[in-house]
C-alpha positions, 0 to 999 in steps of 0.5 A: 470528495466526489462520490464514487461511481467507480471503485479503485482496487489497489493490490499490495503484492508482497510488502515487508512485514509478512515473512516466508514462514507465515505462508507458502503463497507470499511472492518472493522472487522477481518472477513470483512478484511479477506473476502475482502482480499480473494476476492481480491486475487481470483480476481487477486491480487498477493499481499495483503497490510493489515492494521487492525481496531478496529471492534467496531469503525473502528479506525486504530489498529496497535496492534499485536493482531488485525492482528492475527484476519485475517492473518491465515485465509487469508493464509489458503484461498489464495496463495497471498503474504501478505504485512503488513503495517509499516505505520499504521496511521500517528498519530502513533509512529514508534515502534507501527507501526513496531510491527505487521510486526516484530511479524508476519514476512510477506514476504513483509512490507510497508516502508514509505521513508520520512517525509511529511505533510499529509493532508486529512482534505479537506475530511471534506467538503464532509462529514457532519455527522460521525458515530463515534466521532474519525472520524472528529478529524482524518480528522481535526487534519491532518491540523497540521500533519507531518507524521514522517519517519525520517532516524532514523525511517526508520533504526528502521524498517529495523533493526526490520524487515529485519532480518526476511527475510521480504522485503519491499514495499518502499512507495515513496510519492515524488521525495526526497523519491527515493533519501532517498531509494538510500541513504539506498541502497548506505549504503548497508542497503537494497538490490535489487530488490527494490519494489518501490511504487510511491504514487500520489495525497496525499496532501503533496506529489507529484501530479497526473499530467502525468508529475509527473508520468513520473518524478517519473519513470525517477528518479527511472530509473536513481537511480536504473537502473535494480535493481527495480520493479516499482508500482504506486497508485493513490489516489481517482479519479486518481486511474485508470488513473494513473494505466493506464499510469503506466502499459503502461510504464512497471509498476505494479499497486496497487488498493484497498479501502485504496487508493480510495473508488470509482469504477468510478466517483460518484460511490462507489466501492462495494468491493476490488475485484471489483477494482481488477477486473477492474485493471485486465481488464485494464492490459489484455486490454493492451495486458499484463498478470497479475502476479500470487502470485508465479510470483510476488514472483520471480519478487521481490525475496521474501522468500515464504509464508512458512516462515512467522509467521502465 
């Protein structure tokens, strides 16, 4: 992997795990998602990783129309790279999850690289009351949740989206997911440079120990050599500790309210932009520079914002 002189900051604006009762700052409506994304871009995020939600209940919504409520506005207001999820919610089937990226043809789409147990039920112990009925079910049902990303599912997303020039944020929650990516690379179904997003701290995936971070990086180096750009996200309280370690190792970082609702221990982040600003200070404090959207496009060999369908 080439040494970074510029660090890409991605911002995952709302996601599908956290629920409205956990924080009043979670973007829910199209306007809130657009404003949060624009603020994150202005703060220094080169890439905006986007999910959609039902504006009334906050429930994850992976319909094509839901993304249409904010994508044009974000494109008009920023030069940031738009990254549309194909992960959606772990409860959704792959055709539903891939539909927005297939329709809107973004520069980047996320792609989960393996099936896994996906447990967020421990959050039940922290929240006794919920605004919406679906929230408690959403958490409780993850005790028996396998987030399916079979080889067939991954091929489906590739076949559905790759022909549009969309490249991928390959989300790797464990070491086996790196090997799955190598399998698709060996078959010629994906082309470098690979944007490898290592995910730490989700129950069912790899942990958050510094050795876990090192192991993920060493394995990716061995499998992909100079053919990838490495980024990390740490869930919850580990967000900035893991980001610091990764940047010092030549990596890129992802922050945002999808990954953590906190700005520091015991204090809720008031916006996505607040987390991006903290990430920027971290990068610059280590003597590095934050990549602009166009620099990120060059680093990841993206098609350009003029070739999307929004």
